[in-house]
N, C-alpha and C positions, 0 to 999 in steps of 0.2 A: 726717452724719450718709451711711455708705453706701448706696445704691439697689440693694444684691442683698442679699436678706437672709439667706442661705444662709452670706455670708463668714466667717464666726467656724468655722465647718466645717475648712477649711485650717487655718488658726490654732491649733486647739484639737489638731490629730490633727497638726502639730510641735511641743507639747508631747506628748504621749505617746511623738512618738519620743526628745527630749531626757532623757527619764525613764528609757528603756528597757524604757516599758512596751505598747509595740505589739506586737499581737497578730495573727498571720495562723495560717490556716488550711495542714495539711500532708495530703495527696493519702496515703490510704492505696490500694492495688490489692488487689484478692483476698477472700478472707475475711481474719479478726481471731483472730489466733489466741497463739501464744507468737512466731512470727516470724511476721514480717510484711513487704510490699513496700509501702515508703515511699517514694513520691517515684520510682519506675524501681530502689528496690535494697535487697536484702533488711538487715532488721533485727533483732535480737533485739527482743521488746517487753515492753516494758516502764512503758507507759502507759495501760496499757489495765485497765478496771474488769471484764471478763469474769474474777472469781475462780473459777471452779468450770472455765471454758473451753466453756460451753455455746453463745455464740453462732453457734459454726460446726458443733456435734453434726449430724452427721445424722438424731437420731431428732425435733432440735427441726425443721429445715428440713422434713422430710416431714410434721409434723402441721401447720408453717403452712399449704406447698400441698395438704393434703386438707383443712383449713379454706377455702381460696380456693377450691377449685372447688367445695366442697357453700356457700356463702356470699357469695361473690363478693369485691374486693380491698378493700372499706368497707364500713362500717356504714351512714351515706346517710344520717344523724343521731342526732340524740340520743335517750337510752336511754329518754327520757321520750317521745316520739315513736315515730319508725322504727328508730332506733335498738338498739335491746335485739336480745342475741343466746341464747338455750338455754347458751352457750359459755360467754358472759358470768357467770350465775349460777353454773354450773360453776367458773368461775377462782375467783370469793369463796368458795363453800364450801371451796375446795382451802386458797386463802391463813388463813381462819376455821380448819380443824385447824389447820397445819402453826402457826399463831400460838397457840391453842388459846384463840379470845375467840369471843367467841357469832353474830359475823358479821362482815363486809367488805365496802367495797367500792369496785370496781375503778375509776380517773380513765384520761386519755388521758395524763397522764401525774405524775412524782411532783411536778415544778413544782407543779403545774394543782393537783395534792390539798393542797399546801402551803398555800397562797393560798386554796383554797374551802371547809379546815375552818376553819382560824384563825380568818377573816372571819368567818363563819358561827357561830360558837361564843360569839365575842366582841364587843363596839362602845361606842361613846364613854362607859357607863358602867364601864368594864371597865379590867384593869388586865394586861401580861402582861408576865412577866421570862422575858428571853432570856440565852443563853449567848452571850458577845460574840464567841466564832467563827463561832455558828450559820450555816449556807450562806443560800446567799441567797434563797431558795423561802423560808424559815422568818421573813429577816427581811421580805421584803417582804409576806406575807403579814400579819406585826403591823402594818406598815404601810395595810394596806389595812382593817384592819376599823378603824382610827379609834378603838379604846385607848390607853391611856395605857402605853407601852412604856418600862421600865426596863433596862435591861443588868446583868449582875452579870458578875465576871470571872471566865474563864473558868476552868470546874469548879471557883469555890470556893463548900465551902458554907457558911461561916463572914458572906461578903459576901453571898449570898443573903440568907440569915435573915435579916443586919441590913437589908436593904434592907426584906425581907416585913417586920419588925414596924414599918419605922418607916412605911409607904404603905398595907399590907393593908386597912386596919383604911374606910379614905377609897372604898373604891371597892367594886360590885355583886359579879363576878366577879372570881376571878381563873387566869390563868393562865401556868404555867409550858414555855418552848418549849427544846429540846435536841435536836441532835445525839444519836445512841446513840455511832455512830463518825468524828471529825471528818475530812471528808473529806480534807485540807490538813495535816493533823497525824498522824493514824493512830492516836491515846488516846481511851480512853474516857469518858463519862459517870459520872458518881459514884451510878448509877442508885440502889442500895437508898438512899443519904442523899437525895437528891433526891424519890423516893417518902415517906419518913417527912414531910419541909417541905413537902408538898403535901398532908398526910394534918392535918397540924397545922393550918396554915394557911388551909383550906377551900379549896383550889384544886385544877382539874383540872391535870394533867402531859400534855404531848402528846410523845413521842420520835422522831424523824424513822431509822427504820431502815434508812437506803439503801446504805447500805454494812457493815452485820453480816446482814441477811437474806441465808443461805442458808451464808453464813462462821461467824457467830458462837452460841455453844449446840452443844450433846448434836447434836439431829438438824436445826441449822441456820434453825434459828426465831429467832435474833437475840440484840441485846447480853439484852434479857428474859430469855430461857432462860438465857444463860450467866453474869446474874447471881439465878435461883433465883426468880425476882420473878414465874412466868409466871400467870394468875390475878389480879393483882392489877390494881387497876381504875386504869387509862389507854389512853390514845389512842397510838395504835403507826401512823404512817405509815412509806413506803414505797414504793421502785422495781421494778418487775419487768425492766431493761435495765441491772442490774451482775452481780451473779451469777447471777440466773437468762436471763441472756441474750436479751432479748427487750425490748419497750418498751410504758411505760404505768406510772402508781400505783395506789397503794393506802391505803384506813383500814381499819383491824382496830378491833376493842372492840366493846361492849356491842350488845344488838339494838336500842336505844332510839337509843343515839349514832349508829345506823348508818341508821334510818327516817328523824330528825330530817336529817341531812343529804340524802338524797335529795332531799328537801325544800326546806334550804335553802344548799346548795354549788351557788354560782350558777355554779363552774368543770367541773361535773357537770350541773348541768341544761341550762347551756347549751353545750355541748360537744360532738361525735359523737361516738359511740362509738370503744372503743378494735375498732383492725379485726379482721376474725376472725383473720389471719394471726397478728397478735400474741399473741391472746388465747390461742391454742393453742397454742403456742411455750411462753409463759408456762408454762400449764398443764401439759404435757410437763417444762417444766425442776424444775417442783415434786415432780413424781413421780418424775423423776430423783435430786433432791436428799433423797429419803426413803430411796430401793433403794439408793443407793450412798455409803453413805458416804464412801469408799474416796476419794472424790475431794476432800472435806474434808480428809481424813486426810494427804493428798497436799499438799496446801496450804498444808497448818499445817509440814509438814515443812520444806518451802521455805523458809517466813516464820522459823520459827530457827534453817534456816544460815544466810542474809542476815543475821537479825538479830548473828549471834555474830560471824561472819569482816565484818560492816564496824564490829562495836564502837568500832573506833581509829579510824575516821572523829564526823565531827561531828553526831549521830543524833539527831533529838527523839523523846521517848518516844515511841512505839508498844507496842499490844497487836491489832493489825489487822496485814491483810494489805497498809497502807501504810507505805513503809516513806522516809523522809523525810530528805535530808543537807542541814544546815540551810549555808548560804551567806550572806557577807559583805554581797556588792549585786547587786542586778538586772542591772550587766554583766559578774560573778562566774557568778553563773547560766546569762546566756544562752550565754558562754564554752565552760562545764564541759558545754552540753549537744548545744553544736553539735563538740564533744572526744567526747563520749561516741557522736556520732554518727558522724561518720566511724570510730571504732574497731567498729559493723557493733550500736549497741545506743542504742536510745530511751526515753531517761527526760529528760521535759519537766524544764523548769525553770519556775519556779512564783515568780512576782513583787508585787509590790502594782501593787493596791488588792485582789487578790485574798486575800493574806494578810500581816499586818504586817512578815514577815523573807523574804528569799529561800531558796531551798529545789530542792532537785534531787527529787522526785514518784517512787520508786520503787513500784509494784505488780505485787505477785505475784501468778504465776496456776499453778496446780495444772497445768499443763501444759508447767511452766516442764522441762527437763528438767537434770540436773546441770552438762553442759556451758555450759548459757545461768546459770548464777549462777555458776560460778567462772569464766565470761568476765566478766560484772561487777563480781566481787570483785577480779580482777585488775586490770582496765581504771579500776576506783572507786582500789584503794591504790597505781597508778604517777600517777594525776591530783594524788589531791592529794599526793604529795612535788614536786607542781613550782610 
């Protein structure tokens, strides 16, 4: 037996390299926008979740500066102790108004929102049914809860119904969990059908609107609005770090749900409150999404253009600003991403184990200009012929 208990780390890293699964960071300098300086080189940015281009908006920056001057750089404690500011409550009310729910609760990240909410709602006597393509935070929240977990095939309503028929009666509470926009595919969950099954089998339904908030629906409220399900009883979770250009997460739902989570969600109770700067920036972003629908309209014009112009490539089905080109292997994905980068385009390779098949993930922004889109189309067509 080796005398070094850490020797296995190098062996594991060797295996990761061999499978072309190795990951490392890429440094971006300056503002993150439709173009960025990637390790010193200017490239068109198709790697960002900043769908509305708000992360570098001067109004968000000034809101963050003003909040920092008034409240300082940190919240200094958990919300139940010294960390609560009136800004937090203003943001929660703004989220509830956008979502048209009774109340909302702001977490320090979307990951923490999922971990804390799921583990608070169900336990060892309960059942969770989750889409097999769910985000890591949903999967880990389910594990943390101690509930029995059964995955159903991606967006497969008959499979979910079959598993509910087979298992639901054996457990106290049932919880169905799903992304609304799947972050590595770009497709949408069948929300109306999920709601019908949840009601039929007396289950709670939790949808993660991280990639839908600010993007989907007439007012940008998300897939719940897009599918005409506003006002239906369900649990909405999301982030403030994508279309809203800030940081943090939230849960929106009934007043009793939010009150319960304030008392039982460990990742809210025992975590320092969101910083004043992030809180103020998110609050300003929600205001902008409501008063400037033209941003969302421009985003969708860009999305529709790329969907049409790239249709000859091996695209995964998508109804969102996330467009994925399916590729043969991790090595192919890596080499294609590198070729794009040489041509001045930043579109990352996504590989197992994050996803079942390798792909290029293209994120579209409202601030992409026609020449940005045209260059992506031209270069992608050339590479597809090689």
